[in-house]
C-alpha positions in Angstrom: 112.0 119.9 105.3 111.2 118.5 101.6 111.0 114.8 101.4 110.8 112.2 98.6 108.7 108.7 99.0 109.9 106.0 96.9 107.1 103.3 96.4 106.8 102.6 92.5 104.0 100.1 92.4 102.1 98.0 92.7 98.3 99.2 93.1 97.6 97.6 96.3 100.6 98.5 97.9 101.2 101.8 97.0 97.5 101.9 98.7 99.1 99.8 101.6 101.4 102.6 102.0 98.6 105.4 102.2 98.2 105.2 106.0 102.1 105.9 107.0 102.1 108.5 104.7 99.2 110.2 106.4 101.5 109.3 109.8 104.3 111.4 108.2 101.8 114.2 107.5 101.1 114.8 110.7 104.4 114.3 112.7 105.3 116.8 109.9 102.8 119.1 109.1 104.9 121.5 107.6 106.8 119.0 105.2 106.8 118.8 101.4 106.1 115.5 100.4 106.8 114.0 96.8 106.2 110.8 95.4 108.1 108.8 92.8 106.1 106.3 91.5 105.2 104.3 88.1 103.1 106.2 85.8 100.3 103.2 85.7 99.8 104.9 89.9 100.6 108.5 89.4 96.6 109.2 89.5 95.8 107.1 92.8 99.0 108.8 94.5 97.5 112.1 93.4 94.6 111.6 95.5 96.5 111.2 98.7 96.0 114.6 100.7 99.3 115.0 102.1 101.1 114.2 98.8 102.3 117.8 97.4 104.0 116.3 94.3 104.0 113.1 91.9 107.4 112.4 89.6 107.0 109.3 87.8 109.5 106.9 86.4 108.6 104.3 83.8 110.8 101.6 84.3 108.3 99.0 83.3 108.3 100.6 79.6 112.0 99.9 79.6 112.1 96.5 80.2 112.2 96.0 76.3 114.0 99.0 75.7 116.6 98.4 78.2 119.4 100.3 76.1 117.1 103.6 76.6 117.5 103.2 80.6 120.6 105.3 81.2 119.4 108.3 79.5 116.1 107.7 81.4 118.3 107.6 84.5 120.1 110.9 84.0 116.9 112.6 83.2 115.8 111.4 86.6 118.6 112.0 88.4 118.7 115.6 86.9 115.2 115.8 88.0 115.4 114.9 91.7 118.4 117.0 92.3 117.1 120.0 91.1 114.2 119.6 93.6 116.9 119.6 96.5 115.3 116.5 99.2 116.3 117.0 102.5 115.9 113.4 102.5 114.4 110.0 100.8 112.1 107.6 102.2 112.3 103.8 100.5 109.6 102.4 101.3 109.6 99.4 99.2 113.0 98.0 100.4 114.3 96.6 96.9 117.2 97.1 95.0 116.0 98.9 92.1 114.3 101.6 94.5 116.9 102.1 96.9 119.6 103.5 93.8 116.8 105.1 92.0 116.1 107.4 96.1 119.9 107.6 95.4 119.7 109.5 92.4 118.2 112.9 94.9 122.0 113.2 96.0 120.7 112.9 99.9 120.6 110.5 102.9 118.2 107.7 102.3 116.0 106.2 105.0 114.7 102.6 104.9 114.2 98.9 106.1 117.2 97.6 107.9 118.6 94.2 106.2 115.6 92.1 108.0 113.1 93.7 106.9 113.9 94.8 103.9 112.4 92.5 100.3 115.6 92.4 99.5 118.4 93.0 102.0 121.5 94.3 99.9 118.8 97.1 100.0 120.0 98.6 102.9 123.4 99.4 102.5 122.3 102.4 100.3 120.3 103.4 103.9 121.3 106.1 106.2 119.2 105.6 108.8 116.8 101.9 109.2 114.2 100.8 111.5 113.8 97.0 112.0 110.3 95.7 111.5 109.0 92.3 113.5 107.9 90.1 111.0 103.9 88.7 110.4 102.7 92.3 111.1 100.0 93.5 108.7 101.3 95.1 105.5 100.0 98.5 107.1 100.9 98.3 110.3 104.7 97.3 108.8 104.7 100.4 106.9 102.9 102.6 109.8 105.8 101.3 112.1 108.7 102.4 109.7 107.6 106.0 109.7 107.2 105.7 113.7 110.7 104.6 113.7 112.5 106.9 111.8 110.8 110.0 112.3 109.2 109.7 115.6 105.3 109.6 113.9 102.4 108.6 116.4 100.5 105.5 115.0 98.5 104.8 117.7 95.6 106.7 115.7 93.4 104.6 113.6 94.8 104.1 109.8 94.0 107.5 107.5 94.2 106.5 104.3 94.9 110.3 103.2 91.5 109.8 101.0 88.5 111.9 102.5 88.0 114.4 100.3 88.9 112.3 97.2 85.9 110.5 98.5 83.6 112.8 99.0 84.4 115.3 95.5 83.6 111.5 94.0 80.6 110.9 95.8 79.4 114.9 95.3 79.0 113.8 91.5 76.1 112.1 89.7 76.0 108.6 89.0 77.6 109.0 85.0 75.5 105.2 84.7 71.9 105.0 83.1 69.2 105.0 85.5 68.5 102.0 86.7 65.4 100.5 88.7 67.7 97.2 89.8 70.7 97.5 92.5 74.0 97.5 91.1 76.5 95.3 91.8 80.5 95.6 90.4 82.4 92.4 89.7 85.8 93.2 89.5 87.2 90.0 88.5 91.2 91.2 87.2 94.4 90.2 89.4 98.1 90.2 87.9 97.9 86.6 90.2 97.5 83.5 88.8 96.7 82.2 91.6 93.7 85.2 92.7 92.0 84.6 89.7 88.3 83.0 90.7 87.8 80.6 88.3 85.6 82.0 84.9 83.4 79.1 85.1 82.3 80.7 89.2 82.3 83.7 88.0 79.9 82.9 85.0 77.1 81.0 87.8 77.2 84.1 89.5 76.4 86.3 87.1 73.3 84.1 86.3 72.4 83.8 90.1 72.2 87.5 90.5 70.8 88.6 87.3 68.3 86.3 87.9 67.5 87.9 91.0 67.2 91.0 89.2 70.8 92.3 90.5 72.4 94.4 87.8 75.9 93.1 87.4 78.9 95.8 86.2 81.6 94.4 84.8 84.6 96.6 83.9 87.9 95.7 82.6 91.6 97.2 82.1 93.4 95.1 79.5 92.1 93.1 76.6 92.2 89.8 78.3 89.8 90.9 81.0 87.4 93.0 78.5 87.3 89.5 76.8 86.7 87.4 79.6 83.7 90.5 80.6 81.9 90.2 77.0 82.2 86.5 77.6 80.7 86.9 81.4 77.8 88.9 80.0 76.5 86.3 78.1 75.5 84.7 81.7 72.8 88.1 82.7 71.6 88.9 79.7 70.1 92.5 79.8 71.0 92.7 83.7 74.9 92.5 82.5 76.9 95.4 81.4 80.2 95.5 80.2 81.5 99.2 81.4 83.7 101.4 78.6 87.2 101.4 79.5 87.5 103.5 82.4 89.8 105.3 84.2 90.8 104.5 87.7 89.1 107.8 89.0 86.0 106.9 86.8 85.9 103.3 88.2 86.0 104.8 91.8 82.7 106.9 90.9 80.8 104.0 89.6 81.8 101.7 92.6 80.9 104.8 95.0 77.2 105.2 93.0 76.9 100.5 92.9 75.2 98.8 95.5 78.7 96.9 96.6 81.0 95.1 94.8 82.4 91.7 94.8 86.6 91.2 94.3 89.3 88.7 94.2 92.2 90.1 96.2 93.6 93.1 94.1 94.2 96.7 94.8 91.2 97.8 93.3 89.3 96.1 95.6 91.4 97.4 98.1 91.0 100.2 97.3 87.1 100.1 97.1 86.9 98.9 100.5 89.1 102.1 101.5 86.7 104.5 99.8 83.9 102.7 102.5 82.4 100.9 99.9 80.4 97.1 101.0 81.9 94.5 99.3 82.9 91.1 99.4 86.4 89.6 98.5 87.8 86.4 97.9 91.1 85.1 99.2 92.5 81.8 97.8 96.3 82.0 98.9 95.9 84.8 100.7 95.3 86.0 104.0 93.3 89.5 104.9 94.8 89.7 107.9 97.6 90.1 106.2 96.8 92.1 103.1 93.0 92.4 103.7 91.8 96.0 104.6 90.7 95.4 108.0 87.9 97.9 109.9 85.7 98.7 106.5 82.7 97.4 104.8 84.2 94.4 103.7 83.5 90.9 104.2 86.2 88.4 103.5 85.6 84.8 102.0 88.5 82.4 102.6 89.0 78.9 101.2 89.5 77.4 104.7 92.1 74.6 103.2 94.9 73.4 104.7 97.2 74.8 102.1 96.3 78.6 102.3 97.1 81.3 102.5 100.2 80.5 100.5 101.1 83.8 99.4 102.3 82.1 95.8 101.9 84.1 92.6 101.5 80.5 90.5 99.4 77.7 92.5 102.1 74.8 93.7 99.2 72.2 93.9 98.7 72.3 90.1 99.7 69.3 88.1 98.6 71.1 84.6 98.7 74.8 83.9 95.2 74.9 83.2 94.1 73.4 86.4 92.6 75.8 88.6 93.9 76.2 92.2 91.5 74.3 95.0 91.7 77.0 96.8 89.8 79.2 94.6 87.3 75.9 93.5 86.8 75.8 97.1 85.0 79.3 97.6 81.7 78.3 95.5 79.2 81.2 93.4 75.8 80.0 95.7 78.0 80.9 98.9 79.3 84.2 97.5 75.5 84.7 95.8 74.2 84.1 99.3 76.5 86.7 101.1 75.4 89.5 98.4 72.2 89.1 99.8 73.0 89.1 103.2 75.6 92.4 102.8 74.8 94.0 100.2 71.7 94.0 98.8 68.8 93.2 101.8 71.1 94.3 104.7 70.9 98.5 105.4 73.8 97.8 108.0 77.3 98.0 106.7 79.7 94.8 107.0 82.0 95.4 109.2 85.8 93.0 108.6 83.9 89.8 108.8 85.9 86.8 107.7 84.1 83.3 106.4 85.5 80.4 105.4 84.5 78.4 103.0 
């Protein structure tokens, strides 16, 4: 059997689908599994042990060049039909993902109208699954393949990354030889409400470096690079702005570090799945819904009455430059203390602990 999985983005959402793909492989060990995804996330998808081929479609880059979209889709249709898939699984549940799955010219499986993110998408599916609301995203995806393929989901979630982790751990640390323990600070995210204030990051860098902790500052775009440069000033020689890294290179840095501190982001989730000790800051989100639980990560929540709201922009702000109250409630002193308790002084890994500010 040959299956096309459609999940275009984003990094965190793709990662949340990984256990379901492992379940699918266990149910159909001889199946050939291909994955249709945006080019920016193809690198990570290729790490999953069950994925035989990654096919990319650059929809995002065509937003400003919409007139080129028909040519792109015609080429994709020819490419997908040439693979002769037995079925396509739309695991995104959007109208655009359903339409792309349809280009494969085969039967499409997906969420039913009550479970899909866009109910109209279900009209394109020949077989659907009804998933209860309120489930963790990983459980929702695993339920999808359980209902559609009869997969066994009683086993613990397997993200399919064991071999990738072993390969990266076998490589020497690409960084310089540091006498100080190093913590990676993952300060980038795509939601305005998920940003921990720069002033808080600045203070945290100062507190950690004052205690001899080496702070590593990665970045993925120009705005993050400029922020990393400003944060480096708080730590002097013990704070280092890393060069531009691929996702694989960044994971290698994380695997060789003492741990990480991250806003709720796909890279933070990926680090957690790879069993890297860390601290994740949840402002508008809840670890019970999207956090990677059961791994070496301590989750800090604000404890405010309005959190979690799951809003990209804080609805309580009067001015755009104001900071979300849920993020302000998580203090640098609190995070620094947890760093020393969980990442620096403790030999035992943290196991899915959740703390409110």
